[in-house]
N, C-alpha and C positions, 0 to 999 in steps of 0.2 A: 527126977532128973531125966532129960531127954536121952533117947538112944544115941550111941556114938555114930560118927560118920567116918568112913575110910577115905582118905585123900591120897591118891597115887600121882606123883609128879615126876616127869622126865628130867626136870632140872630143879635146882635148889630154889625155893621161894626166898627171896631176899628183898627187904624193904628198900635199901639204898644201893641196889646193884647197878653195875654199868650196863647190864643187859635188860632191855625193856620187858622181855618175856618173864624174867625172874620177878620183876616188880609187879607185873600183872598177876602172877601166881600168888605172890604175897598178899595182894589186895583180896583176891578171891578166897584165899585161906582165911584171912581175918574176918571177912564177911560171913563165911560159913561157920566160923568158930563162935560167932555171936549167938548161934542157935543150937549148936551141937558140940559135944566134946569131940575133938578132931584127933584121929589116929593117922599120922602122916608117915608115908614111906616115900622118900625122895632120892633120886640120883644126884650126885654132886660131881661135877666135872673138875678137871685139874685146875682151871682158873678160879674156882670157888673155894679152894681148900682153906684160904685165909679168912673166910667169912665166919663170924661168930655164930654159934648155934643158940646162944642165949635167948634171942628174941623168939625163935621157934619153940624153945622149951617153955616160954611163958604162954604162948598161944595154944600149943598142942597138949592134949592129955597123954599122948603116946607118940614116940618119935623113933624112926629108924632111918639112918642115912647110909646110902650105898655109894661108895666112891667109884668113879668111872676111870678107867685107864685104857690104853690101846689094847692091852692084853684081853681085858674082859669084853671090850667091844668086838674083838676078833673072835673070842669064844662064842659070843652070841650069834655072830654071823655064821660060824661053822655049825653051831648046834641047831640053828633054825633056818636052813637054806630055803625053806618054803615061804618065809616071810620077806617082805620088801626090805632092802638093806637098811633104810633109816629106822625101820621098826625093829629088825633083828638086833641092831646096835644097842637096844634097850631091853633085850631079852636076857634074863638073869635067873639062874636057878635059886639063888639066895632069896631074891624077891618073891619068887613063886612059893618058896617054903614059908616065908614070913606071912604072906597073904593067906595061905592055907591055915597056918597056925592061928593067926589073929581072928580070922573069920569063924574058926571052930570055937574060940573062947569068948567072942564078943557078939552081941546081938545088934549088928549094924542095921541102921534104917536106910542107909544110902551109901553109894560109893561115887566119888567124884574123881574123874580122870583129868589131869592137867597135861595137855599135849596128847595128840591122837595116838602116839606110840604106846601109851599105857593101857589102851583098851585091850591089848593082847592078854592082859591078866583077868579079863572079865570072865573067862571060862572057869576060873577057879572059885567064883562066887555064886551065891544063890541067884537064880533067875528072878526071885521075888523082890530083889533090891531095886530101889530107884537108882538109875545110872545116869549121871550127868557128865558132860564132856565139854571142856573149853578147847576149841580148835584154834590153836595159835596160827597154824599154816595148813593149807590144803596140800598134803604131801605130794599128791600126784602132779600138781601144778609145779611144785618145786623141782621134781624130777624131770618133767617135760622141758623145763627151761635150760636144763643141762644137755639136752639132746642136740648138740652142735659139734661140728668138727669130726675128727676120726672116730671118736667114741660115741657119736650121736646115736647110732643104732642101738647100742647097749642101753643108753638112758631112755630112749624111746620105748624100748621093751620094758624097762624098769618102771616107767611111768604107767604103762598099761597094767602091769602087775600090781602096782601100788593102788591104782584106781579101783581094781577089783577088790583088794583088801579093804580099802576105805568103805566101799559100798556095804560090805558085810559088817564092818566095825561100827559104822554110824547107825545102821539099822538095829544093832544090839543095844543102843542107848535110848533111854527114855526122853532125854532132852539134850540138845546141843546148843552151845553158845559160840558165836563167831564175832570177830572184830568189826566186820563191815557187811553192808548189803551185797557187795561184790562176792565175798566169801559165801554168803548165804545162797546166792544164785548158783555158784559152782557146786555146792552140795546138793541143791535141789535138782540139778541136772542128773545126778547119780540115780536118784529115785524120787518120784513125786511124793511118796509118803514122808520123805525127810523134810519137806518144806514146812509142814505144820509143827515139826518138832524143834525147829531152829529159831533162835532169837539172837538179835544183835546186842552184844554187850561190849562197849568200846574198851580198847586197851587202856591201861593206866599210863599216863604220861606225866613227866615233870614239867612244871611251868617256869621257864626262865625269863620272866617278863622284866623289861628294863625298869630300874628304880627311878629313873629320871627321863625326861623327853630325849629322844635320840637326836644327836646333832648330825646334820647332813652337809656340813662344811668339810673341806679338805678332801684327801684321797678317799675313794670308795673302799670300804672294807668288805671283803668277800669271805664268807665262812663255809667251810666244809666241816660237818659235825658227824662223828660216828666212831665206834670202837674199831680201831684199825687192825685188831687181831682177827676180825671176821673177814673172810676172803672177799665177800661182795663189797665191803667198805674199802678194803685195800685196793681192789681193782678200780673202784671209782676214784679214789684219791690219786692213784697212779695215772689214770687217764687225764685227770685235771692237770697234773704236773707235767706230763709229757705232751699233751695235745692242746690244752686250753691255755696254760701259762705262757708258752712261747708266743702264741697268737696275741694274747693280751699285751705282752711286752712290746710287740710290734705295732700296737695301736697307740692312739694318743691319750688314752684314758690313764689317769693317775690312780693307782690302786695298791692295796695290800691284800694278799690272799692268806687266809688262816686255815691251816689243816689241823683240826683239833680232834684229839681222841687218843685213847690209850694204845700202847704197843705198836707204834708205827714201824713198819718194816724198814730195813737199812736202806733200801734203794729210794724210798720216799724221803728219808732224811737228807739224801744228797742234793735235793732240790731247794734246800733252805737258802735264802738270800735276803737282800735288803727289802724285797717286795713279796717274799714268801716265808711265812713263819710256820714251822711244824712244832706244835706245843707239847705233844705227848699227853699224858693224863692231865685233865684240868680240874683243879680242886674246886673252883667256884665258877661253873659254867655261866651263871647269870651275868657275870662281868663281861665275858667274851661275847655273849649274845647281845648285851646292851650296847656294845661299841660297834657292832657289825651292822651292815646295811642290806646285804643280799646273802641268801644261803644257796649253795649249790648241792644237788644230790643226784648226780648222773649214775643211776643204778642200772645194771645190765643183767642181773640175775637175782634169784630169790623169789619168795612168794609171800602173800599176806600184806597187811598194812605196814608201811614203813614208819616206825615211831619217830625216827629222826626228822622226818618231814613234818609230822604233827607238832613236834617240839619247836621246830623253827618257825612255823606259821604262828603258833601260840605265843612266841616271843616277839611277834611283830615283824618278822622277816619275810619278804617275798621269796619264794623258793623256785629256783630254776631246776627242773628235774626231767626225767624221762618217763615214758609211759609206765614202766615197771615201778618207778618211784612214786607216782601219783595214784596208782590203782587203789580203789577202795576208799579214797579220801574225797568226801563230797564238798570240796571247796572249789569255787569257780576261779577263772582267771582274774576277774576284778576283785577277788578276795585274796590274791597273792599267790595262787598256785599256777605256775606257768609251765606247762608240759611241752617240751621241745624235742625235735628229732635227735637221734643218737649221733650227733654231728658237732664237732668242736666249734665250727664256724657259727652254727646257730647259737651256741652258748655265748660266744664272744660278742656276737652282734647284739644279743639281748642285754648283756652286761653293759655294753657301750650305750645302748639306748637309754637304759635306766640311769646310768651315770650322768648322761647329758641332760636328763629331765628330772632334777631332784624333787620338784614338787609332786610329780607323778609317783616317784619312788616313795616319798613320804606318805602319800595317799594310799598306796598299796600296802605299806607297812601297817598303817592304822586299820585298814580293812582286814588284814591277816590277824591282827591282834584281836579285833572284835569277833572274827570267826572262831578264834581259839577259845574265847570266853564261853562260847556256847557248846564247845565240843564235848566235854566230858561231864555228864550228869551222874548223879548217884543212882545207879541201877541195881542196887543190892536186892530189891524185891524180885527182880527178874532171876537173879542167880539163886534165890531161895526157893525156886519152884520145887 
């Protein structure tokens, strides 16, 4: 029997999660379990408490789940002030104790870290282990994008501190995997030695392709897709409702805007009307994708590749987004990825142009669908390094 592998995850790997990162973690876990007995230690956030652990018990030879709460996040921040905030929030004495105990009693061949925060536990393990890391987000970029307004200086300093921590953490790993070439270039800037250790392994995405040809008759259907419990998605949906929706209503375009995603904030619900539908959780996203014509993703914060944009393109929807929404996605404008200024008039103008030229809209949709077919290939041999 092959030696076991220790898998440390900052979030719960879930096959059918509402969170893209959780699904990617599940895919990586399953791929690695094809070759090694996997011992999993994973944090579970409040929103994942209802997820069944039965699938993980089938895949893993050993399993330990650590529930996250505000109290133990705060405990981590107070106990490890030397760490960046986003890393210290996953600092846990119980995890340290389990890692120490398991490594003492098991002959691990390798440790895999899912999310950069988990590399903080590397110091508890033998230096002889192969150490691999899936970098979902470059944390210093995430922090730097929060450096606006009155608290901007704090986040600027936090980004510098996080960058220094990442440099050391990444160099301690044998191999790193990133979702895109953009993320690979960000990591290579930290240290030239990291370029050769880094491989692109695309994120897992769900494919919501239409079951029948999309009809382009009648009012244009505009889709916003994203879990609205996440601040960056709620901010984007709020901007659409307050800035774009009134301008569209003042234009001559006949439309319906769909705000689709779980946990919509109360203020977004107030914008529901005859031409604006706020769905909440969608049981069958493929139906909503199949009836829509354009996707909007006006994102103003966050780091990493935006899975919601990938999913919309792969469903055959041209996506109107911002520079943050399109980063790391190697689709062109003629393949349906339209990057616009952070200006509501620019979004309304493009919506009106596409609505007025349905043949061009249909052509962009087919190009996006074709691009999506080639996006995700089976790269398990890369992860098995």
